[in-house]
N, C-alpha and C positions, 0 to 999 in steps of 0.2 A: 779731195775733194777741192781744188780749187781755190773757190769762193771762201773756205775756211782755213786756207792757208796763213791770211793774215792774223786771225784770231787764237789760231794756235801758234803763231811765234809770239803772239804777245804776251799770253800765259806762258810761254817757256820762261821768256823773257823776265816776267814778273815775279816769277817762281824763285828763277836763279838767283835776283838780288837778295829775297827777303831771310835767311838763315846764315847769308853769307857772314863771316867773324863774328857769329853768335857763341857764346860759351853760356856751357860747358861744351867743347868742342865734340865729345864722345856722345851727347846729346842730340847734340845738331848736324854733325857730319853727316848721320847715318840719314837723316831727314832728307839732304841735300843730293845724296847719294840716289836713295830711292826716287824722287822727283825727275833727277838728272838722265834717268835710263830711258826716258824717252816714251814710248808711249805713242796710241794717237790722239790723243788728247781732245778726242772729239766729245765728252760731256762738258769740259770748259769752253769747248767752242760753240756746242749751243746754246749755251746758257749767254756767252756774248751774241754769237747770231739773234737769238730772241730777243735782247734787248734793243740791240740797234735795228731789229725792223721796226720796231717801236719808238724810235726817236732817239734812246740812249747811246752817247760816247763807249767807245771799246775801254776810255778810262775807267767810264761809271760802273761799265757790267764786271770789270777785271777782280776785283773784291768779291762777290757773289763766285766766279766763274772761281777763283782760286780756291773757296771752300769746299766746290765739287769735288774740284782733283787732288786735295789735298785730302780730301775723308775718303775718298776711293784709293788713293795710296794708302793710306794707312789702315783701310779692309785688306790690301794684300799684301804689307807686312805681316798682319796677324793671320790672314790665310795660310800664308807660307809658315808661320809657326804651328799653325794646327796640322798641315800637311807635313812637316819635317821638308819641305821642300828646298831643294839644294841650287834650284836656277830662278830666276826671273829676268823675262826679255833677253835672256842668252847671258846673262851676268850672275854671280854668286847673290843669294838672296841676303838681306839684313842682318840673320842670325848667324848664316852661315860666314860671313864676311867680319863680323864682331862675335856675337856668342847672345846667345839665349835672355839676358837680361836686359841687354842694349834692346833688343828686336820689340821686346815688351814695352819697355819705356820710351823710346824714340817713336814708337806707334802711340801709345797714350799722348805725347806731347804734339803729333800730328794733329790728333782728334781736338784736343783742345785749338791749335793752331788755328783749324777748319772755323770754329765759333767764331775766333777773334776777326777774322777777316768780314763776320758780318755785323760789326761793330760800328763799322765806319759808316753806315747808312743814317738816313734820320731814324729817330726811334719808331714813328707807327711804321716804316717802310720793313726797318730792323725786325720787328717783333712779327710781320708777316712772314719775311722770311725764315726768322727761326724756328717759326711753329711749320711749316713747310718740310724744312732741313731736319726736324728732330723728329718728325714723324715717317721719313724718310730713312731715316738712321738706326730707327730701331725695328722698321721694317727688313733692313736689310742682314740686320743681327737676328730678325728672327726667320728670313728665308735661308739663311747658312745654317742654324739647328736643324730646319725640313729638311737640308737637304743632305746633313750628318743622318738624322735619324731613319732617313730612308732608304741609306744603305744597308741595314740591317733589317727592313721588312720584305717579308715576301711579296707583298702587293700594297700598290699605292693607286690610288684613286685619278681621276684624270684629273678634278676640281683641285685636288691636293696637289699636283705635280706643278699646273699654273699657277697655284698659288704662291708656290715656292720660288719660280722660276721668275715671275714679277717682283715679288719681292726682291730676292738674290740679283735680279739683272736690271727689270724693267723699270720701277721707281724710281731710281734713281737717273733714268734717261728724262721722265715724265718731271722730275724736281728740278733738271738741269732746264729743262724748257720753260716752266712754269715761273721759276725764279726771274729768270732772265727776263722775260714778259714783265712782271710786276716790276722789275728794276726801269726798264723802258718806258712804264707809265702805262702798260694795257688794263683793260678792264678786269674784272675778276672773272667775268665771263670766257673773255677771250684767255685770259690765262690758267684756267682748269681745261680748256678744248686742247690748248699747245699739249697740258701735263696728261691727257687722255691720250692725244697724238703720239707722245714719244711710249707711254706705258704701251699700246698697241703695238707700236714700230720696237719694239722693246723686246716684248713677247715673241711677235715674228721672229727676230733677229735669233735669241735665244732657243726657239722650237728649230730654227734651221742648224745651227749651231749643233743640238745635238744629233740633227739626221747625217748632217757634214761629218759627224762623230764615226758613224758607221760606215757612210757610203761618200762620202767624199775621197778628196785623195791629200796625201801631205803637201803638195805645191797650194792648191788652192785652199786647204783648210789653217795650214799653220801648225797644225798642231800632229802628233801620232795618230794615226787613224785607229778606232776600236779601244780605247782610254776607258768610254763609259763602259763598257760591255766589259771588263776586265775587271772595272770597279764594282759591278754589279750595280750602277746607277738605272733606275726606275723613269728612264727617260719616255716621252709619250709612244716612241716605238715600241719601246716595251708594254706600256700598258697597252697600246692598240693592238697589238699582237695576243698579248691573252686575252684581251676581251673577243678577240675574232677568230680566236683557234679553239677547234674541237679537242675531245679529251685527249686524243693524243697528241695532237701537239701541245696543249698544254704539259704533257708529262716530258717532252722534247724539252721544252721550254725553260722548264724547270732543271733538267738535267744538264742541259747544256749553262748554263748560269754556273754550275756548280763545278764547273770542269775548271783545273787546275794548269792543263797546257793551254796558252794563251791562243796561240794562233788557232788550237783546233776549236775553242771556243768563240774565239771571234767569228769563224767559219760558220759553223752550226748558226749561232744565234742569226745571224745577218741573214742565213738562207730562210730561217722561219719568221723573221721578219715580213719577207718578199712572199711566200709562201702562204702566210694568214692575210696577206695586203696591206699589210702596216705600215709598210714602206710606200705606198702611194697615197695610203690615208692621210700620211703628216707631211708630206708635199702640199697636197690639196691645203693644210690646215695653215700653212708657211702663206701660202697665196691668201687665203682669207684673213687671216691677220692683216697684212700688210694691206689688203682693199679697207677694207675697218678704220685703218688709221688713216690713209689718204680720203677718207670720208667726212673723215672728221675733222680734217686738214683744209676741208673745202667749205664748211660751215663757219672759219674764222671770217670776222669783219676786216678782213684786210683785203687789198686791193689784188686781182689775182699774179702779176708780177713778182708782190713779195712773197706769197706763197710759193712760188717756186723754188727758191732757194732749200725750203723743208723738202717738198716734193722730190727735188733731185737727191737731195740729202737721203732720203728712202729708197729711191730707185739706184743710187751707188751703193748702199748701207747691205744693201739686199740680193744683189748681183754677185754670188760666187760660187756658180756653174752647180745648182742644186740637180 
Protein backbone atom coordinates (compact mmCIF):
# COMPACT_ATOMS: atom_id res chain seq x y z
CA UNK A 1 0.00 0.00 0.00
CA UNK A 2 1.68 3.18 -1.26
CA UNK A 3 0.43 5.43 1.56
CA UNK A 4 2.19 3.19 4.08
CA UNK A 5 5.59 3.18 2.34
CA UNK A 6 6.97 6.26 4.17
CA UNK A 7 5.92 4.71 7.50
CA UNK A 8 7.49 1.35 6.63
CA UNK A 9 10.72 3.02 5.53
CA UNK A 10 10.83 5.17 8.67
CA UNK A 11 10.51 2.22 11.05
CA UNK A 12 13.06 0.18 9.07
CA UNK A 13 15.59 3.03 9.30
CA UNK A 14 14.83 3.66 12.98
CA UNK A 15 15.35 0.02 13.97
CA UNK A 16 18.46 -0.40 11.80
CA UNK A 17 20.24 2.24 13.88
CA UNK A 18 19.23 0.97 17.32
CA UNK A 19 21.37 -2.12 17.86
CA UNK A 20 24.36 -1.18 15.74
CA UNK A 21 27.67 -1.47 17.60
CA UNK A 22 25.98 -2.56 20.84
CA UNK A 23 27.89 -5.12 22.88
CA UNK A 24 28.04 -8.05 23.35
CA UNK A 25 27.72 -8.67 19.62
CA UNK A 26 26.56 -12.27 20.12
CA UNK A 27 23.47 -10.87 21.84
CA UNK A 28 22.69 -7.93 19.54
CA UNK A 29 23.77 -9.20 16.13
CA UNK A 30 20.96 -11.80 16.03
CA UNK A 31 18.50 -9.01 16.87
CA UNK A 32 19.81 -6.88 13.99
CA UNK A 33 19.58 -9.97 11.79
CA UNK A 34 15.92 -10.84 12.46
CA UNK A 35 14.81 -7.20 12.28
CA UNK A 36 16.67 -6.81 9.02
CA UNK A 37 15.01 -9.72 7.27
CA UNK A 38 12.21 -7.49 6.11
CA UNK A 39 8.58 -8.46 6.25
CA UNK A 40 5.76 -6.05 5.47
CA UNK A 41 6.07 -4.13 8.76
CA UNK A 42 2.34 -3.44 8.63
CA UNK A 43 1.84 -3.40 12.41
CA UNK A 44 4.33 -0.57 13.10
CA UNK A 45 3.06 1.23 10.00
CA UNK A 46 -0.44 1.12 11.51
CA UNK A 47 0.90 2.70 14.72
CA UNK A 48 2.40 5.58 12.74
CA UNK A 49 -0.64 5.92 10.47
CA UNK A 50 -3.02 6.17 13.43
CA UNK A 51 -0.77 8.64 15.26
CA UNK A 52 -0.36 10.72 12.09
CA UNK A 53 -4.11 10.75 11.50
CA UNK A 54 -4.66 12.36 14.90
CA UNK A 55 -1.87 14.91 14.52
CA UNK A 56 1.39 13.33 15.73
CA UNK A 57 4.54 13.36 13.62
CA UNK A 58 6.21 10.21 12.35
CA UNK A 59 9.08 10.85 14.78
CA UNK A 60 6.70 11.01 17.74
CA UNK A 61 5.13 7.69 16.76
CA UNK A 62 8.34 5.78 16.06
CA UNK A 63 9.05 4.53 19.62
CA UNK A 64 5.56 3.01 19.95
CA UNK A 65 5.84 1.57 16.45
CA UNK A 66 9.23 0.08 17.33
CA UNK A 67 7.80 -1.50 20.49
CA UNK A 68 5.14 -3.27 18.43
CA UNK A 69 7.56 -4.40 15.72
CA UNK A 70 10.29 -5.61 18.08
CA UNK A 71 7.73 -7.50 20.16
CA UNK A 72 6.29 -9.11 17.03
CA UNK A 73 9.74 -10.24 15.91
CA UNK A 74 10.50 -11.52 19.42
CA UNK A 75 7.47 -13.80 19.09
CA UNK A 76 8.77 -15.03 15.73
CA UNK A 77 12.18 -15.92 17.20
CA UNK A 78 10.56 -17.92 19.99
CA UNK A 79 7.91 -19.45 17.69
CA UNK A 80 10.73 -20.71 15.47
CA UNK A 81 12.36 -22.25 18.53
CA UNK A 82 9.13 -23.99 19.50
CA UNK A 83 8.60 -25.30 15.98
CA UNK A 84 12.29 -26.03 15.40
CA UNK A 85 11.84 -24.13 12.14
CA UNK A 86 14.81 -23.86 9.80
CA UNK A 87 13.68 -20.86 7.76
CA UNK A 88 12.09 -17.47 8.42
CA UNK A 89 11.32 -15.20 5.44
CA UNK A 90 13.48 -17.41 3.28
CA UNK A 91 16.55 -17.16 5.53
CA UNK A 92 17.95 -19.26 8.36
CA UNK A 93 16.16 -18.76 11.67
CA UNK A 94 18.12 -17.23 14.54
CA UNK A 95 18.60 -20.50 16.41
CA UNK A 96 19.75 -22.23 13.20
CA UNK A 97 22.20 -19.47 12.25
CA UNK A 98 23.58 -19.21 15.80
CA UNK A 99 22.33 -21.74 18.36
CA UNK A 100 19.49 -22.55 20.73
CA UNK A 101 20.82 -20.50 23.65
CA UNK A 102 21.33 -17.45 21.45
CA UNK A 103 17.79 -17.73 20.15
CA UNK A 104 16.42 -17.75 23.69
CA UNK A 105 18.64 -14.98 25.06
CA UNK A 106 18.42 -12.62 22.08
CA UNK A 107 14.66 -13.14 22.02
CA UNK A 108 14.47 -12.24 25.71
CA UNK A 109 16.52 -9.09 25.06
CA UNK A 110 14.12 -8.10 22.27
CA UNK A 111 11.17 -8.26 24.64
CA UNK A 112 12.98 -5.98 27.09
CA UNK A 113 13.93 -3.57 24.31
CA UNK A 114 10.28 -3.37 23.25
CA UNK A 115 9.40 -2.09 26.73
CA UNK A 116 12.28 0.38 26.70
CA UNK A 117 10.89 2.14 23.63
CA UNK A 118 7.79 3.08 25.61
CA UNK A 119 9.90 4.80 28.28
CA UNK A 120 10.44 7.75 25.94
CA UNK A 121 6.87 9.03 26.33
CA UNK A 122 5.57 11.32 29.10
CA UNK A 123 4.69 9.29 32.22
CA UNK A 124 0.89 9.45 31.87
CA UNK A 125 0.93 8.43 28.20
CA UNK A 126 3.66 5.82 28.79
CA UNK A 127 1.54 4.16 31.48
CA UNK A 128 -1.49 4.07 29.21
CA UNK A 129 0.55 2.54 26.38
CA UNK A 130 2.16 0.08 28.75
CA UNK A 131 -1.21 -1.20 29.97
CA UNK A 132 -2.32 -1.90 26.39
CA UNK A 133 1.03 -3.44 25.53
CA UNK A 134 1.07 -5.74 28.59
CA UNK A 135 -2.48 -6.94 28.02
CA UNK A 136 -1.73 -7.64 24.36
CA UNK A 137 1.61 -9.36 24.99
CA UNK A 138 0.05 -11.77 27.47
CA UNK A 139 -2.87 -12.49 25.12
CA UNK A 140 -0.44 -13.34 22.31
CA UNK A 141 1.24 -15.90 24.60
CA UNK A 142 -2.14 -17.31 25.60
CA UNK A 143 -3.16 -17.57 21.94
CA UNK A 144 0.00 -19.48 21.12
CA UNK A 145 -0.68 -21.93 23.95
CA UNK A 146 -4.27 -22.45 22.81
CA UNK A 147 -2.99 -23.18 19.30
CA UNK A 148 -0.55 -25.80 20.63
CA UNK A 149 -3.24 -27.35 22.85
CA UNK A 150 -5.77 -27.59 20.03
CA UNK A 151 -3.46 -29.72 17.84
CA UNK A 152 -3.93 -32.71 20.16
CA UNK A 153 -7.68 -32.27 20.73
CA UNK A 154 -10.27 -34.08 18.65
CA UNK A 155 -12.71 -31.17 18.74
CA UNK A 156 -12.47 -27.41 19.22
CA UNK A 157 -15.52 -25.17 19.60
CA UNK A 158 -15.96 -22.20 17.27
CA UNK A 159 -15.71 -19.69 20.14
CA UNK A 160 -12.43 -21.33 21.24
CA UNK A 161 -11.00 -21.09 17.73
CA UNK A 162 -12.01 -17.43 17.42
CA UNK A 163 -10.43 -16.60 20.75
CA UNK A 164 -7.23 -18.35 19.72
CA UNK A 165 -6.83 -16.53 16.40
CA UNK A 166 -7.76 -13.20 17.95
CA UNK A 167 -5.18 -13.60 20.70
CA UNK A 168 -2.46 -14.97 18.39
CA UNK A 169 -2.93 -12.46 15.57
CA UNK A 170 -5.69 -9.88 15.80
CA UNK A 171 -5.01 -8.29 19.20
CA UNK A 172 -1.62 -7.01 18.04
CA UNK A 173 -3.24 -5.29 15.05
CA UNK A 174 -5.80 -3.69 17.37
CA UNK A 175 -3.14 -2.65 19.87
CA UNK A 176 -1.01 -1.07 17.12
CA UNK A 177 -3.91 1.13 16.04
CA UNK A 178 -4.99 2.00 19.59
CA UNK A 179 -1.48 2.89 20.74
CA UNK A 180 -0.89 5.01 17.66
CA UNK A 181 -4.16 6.86 18.18
CA UNK A 182 -3.25 7.63 21.80
CA UNK A 183 0.18 8.93 20.76
CA UNK A 184 -1.66 11.22 18.35
CA UNK A 185 -3.94 12.54 21.09
CA UNK A 186 -7.15 10.76 20.08
CA UNK A 187 -10.02 10.48 22.52
CA UNK A 188 -10.27 7.25 24.50
CA UNK A 189 -13.48 6.44 22.60
CA UNK A 190 -11.80 6.76 19.20
CA UNK A 191 -8.73 4.81 20.32
CA UNK A 192 -10.96 1.97 21.52
CA UNK A 193 -12.92 1.95 18.27
CA UNK A 194 -9.69 1.74 16.30
CA UNK A 195 -8.71 -1.22 18.48
CA UNK A 196 -12.05 -2.89 17.65
CA UNK A 197 -11.53 -2.16 13.95
CA UNK A 198 -8.11 -3.81 14.10
CA UNK A 199 -9.40 -6.79 16.09
CA UNK A 200 -12.22 -7.47 13.65
CA UNK A 201 -10.05 -6.97 10.58
CA UNK A 202 -7.31 -9.16 12.05
CA UNK A 203 -9.90 -11.85 12.73
CA UNK A 204 -11.16 -11.67 9.14
CA UNK A 205 -7.59 -11.85 7.86
CA UNK A 206 -6.74 -14.94 9.92
CA UNK A 207 -9.93 -16.78 8.92
CA UNK A 208 -9.07 -15.95 5.31
CA UNK A 209 -5.51 -17.14 5.90
CA UNK A 210 -6.83 -20.47 7.18
CA UNK A 211 -9.17 -20.70 4.17
CA UNK A 212 -6.36 -20.00 1.71
CA UNK A 213 -4.18 -22.60 3.42
CA UNK A 214 -6.64 -25.15 2.07
CA UNK A 215 -8.09 -23.53 -1.05
CA UNK A 216 -5.56 -20.93 -2.15
CA UNK A 217 -2.65 -21.32 -4.52
CA UNK A 218 1.00 -21.12 -3.57
CA UNK A 219 1.25 -17.98 -5.71
CA UNK A 220 -1.43 -15.92 -3.94
CA UNK A 221 -0.99 -17.50 -0.50
CA UNK A 222 2.81 -17.37 -0.30
CA UNK A 223 3.05 -20.63 1.64
CA UNK A 224 2.64 -24.34 0.94
CA UNK A 225 -1.06 -25.10 0.59
CA UNK A 226 -2.45 -27.72 2.98
CA UNK A 227 -0.08 -27.12 5.87
CA UNK A 228 -2.87 -26.73 8.43
CA UNK A 229 -4.44 -30.01 7.34
CA UNK A 230 -1.12 -31.85 7.58
CA UNK A 231 -0.60 -30.45 11.11
CA UNK A 232 -4.17 -31.35 12.19
CA UNK A 233 -5.07 -27.73 12.88
CA UNK A 234 -8.67 -27.26 13.99
CA UNK A 235 -9.45 -24.26 11.79
CA UNK A 236 -12.89 -22.81 11.19
CA UNK A 237 -13.09 -24.97 8.05
CA UNK A 238 -12.67 -28.11 10.16
CA UNK A 239 -15.06 -26.88 12.88
CA UNK A 240 -17.79 -25.97 10.39
CA UNK A 241 -17.31 -29.19 8.43
CA UNK A 242 -17.68 -31.33 11.54
CA UNK A 243 -20.65 -29.25 12.71
CA UNK A 244 -22.49 -29.65 9.39
CA UNK A 245 -21.44 -33.24 8.60
CA UNK A 246 -23.74 -36.23 8.85
CA UNK A 247 -22.62 -39.31 10.80
CA UNK A 248 -20.86 -40.87 7.82
CA UNK A 249 -19.06 -37.63 6.91
CA UNK A 250 -17.93 -37.17 10.52
CA UNK A 251 -16.30 -40.60 10.40
CA UNK A 252 -14.72 -39.80 7.02
CA UNK A 253 -13.33 -36.51 8.35
CA UNK A 254 -11.79 -38.13 11.41
CA UNK A 255 -10.34 -40.90 9.25
CA UNK A 256 -8.95 -38.38 6.76
CA UNK A 257 -7.23 -36.43 9.55
CA UNK A 258 -5.48 -39.62 10.66
CA UNK A 259 -3.94 -40.33 7.25
CA UNK A 260 -0.16 -40.25 6.93
CA UNK A 261 0.04 -39.77 3.15
CA UNK A 262 -0.04 -35.98 2.94
CA UNK A 263 -1.39 -35.65 -0.62
CA UNK A 264 -4.16 -38.16 0.05
CA UNK A 265 -4.93 -36.45 3.37
CA UNK A 266 -5.18 -32.95 1.88
CA UNK A 267 -7.41 -34.10 -0.98
CA UNK A 268 -9.75 -36.10 1.26
CA UNK A 269 -10.15 -33.31 3.82
CA UNK A 270 -10.68 -30.60 1.20
CA UNK A 271 -13.35 -32.70 -0.50
CA UNK A 272 -15.19 -32.99 2.82
CA UNK A 273 -14.85 -29.24 3.45
CA UNK A 274 -16.68 -28.69 0.15
CA UNK A 275 -19.21 -31.49 0.54
CA UNK A 276 -20.36 -30.28 3.97
CA UNK A 277 -20.65 -26.67 2.82
CA UNK A 278 -17.94 -25.53 5.24
CA UNK A 279 -15.93 -23.96 2.42
CA UNK A 280 -18.82 -21.64 1.51
CA UNK A 281 -19.67 -20.82 5.15
CA UNK A 282 -16.10 -19.77 5.92
CA UNK A 283 -15.94 -17.49 2.88
CA UNK A 284 -19.09 -15.80 4.17
CA UNK A 285 -17.52 -15.42 7.64
CA UNK A 286 -14.53 -13.58 6.17
CA UNK A 287 -16.82 -11.04 4.54
CA UNK A 288 -18.93 -10.69 7.68
CA UNK A 289 -15.94 -9.84 9.90
CA UNK A 290 -14.55 -7.44 7.29
CA UNK A 291 -17.91 -5.66 7.05
CA UNK A 292 -18.11 -5.40 10.85
CA UNK A 293 -14.64 -3.84 10.91
CA UNK A 294 -15.66 -1.23 8.35
CA UNK A 295 -18.85 -0.46 10.28
CA UNK A 296 -16.76 0.30 13.38
CA UNK A 297 -14.42 2.46 11.30
CA UNK A 298 -17.37 4.56 10.20
CA UNK A 299 -18.16 5.34 13.84
CA UNK A 300 -14.88 7.24 14.37
CA UNK A 301 -15.12 10.97 14.98
CA UNK A 302 -12.91 11.68 11.97
CA UNK A 303 -13.74 13.34 8.70
CA UNK A 304 -14.36 10.87 5.90
CA UNK A 305 -11.10 11.64 4.09
CA UNK A 306 -9.06 10.57 7.13
CA UNK A 307 -10.92 7.26 7.39
CA UNK A 308 -10.08 6.42 3.77
CA UNK A 309 -6.51 5.41 4.67
CA UNK A 310 -7.82 2.66 6.95
CA UNK A 311 -10.64 1.51 4.66
CA UNK A 312 -8.14 1.30 1.78
CA UNK A 313 -5.79 -0.69 4.02
CA UNK A 314 -8.62 -3.10 4.84
CA UNK A 315 -9.51 -3.52 1.17
CA UNK A 316 -5.92 -4.21 0.14
CA UNK A 317 -5.26 -6.55 3.06
CA UNK A 318 -8.28 -8.70 2.32
CA UNK A 319 -7.87 -9.04 -1.44
CA UNK A 320 -6.01 -12.32 -1.89
CA UNK A 321 -8.25 -14.15 -4.38
CA UNK A 322 -10.54 -15.71 -1.82
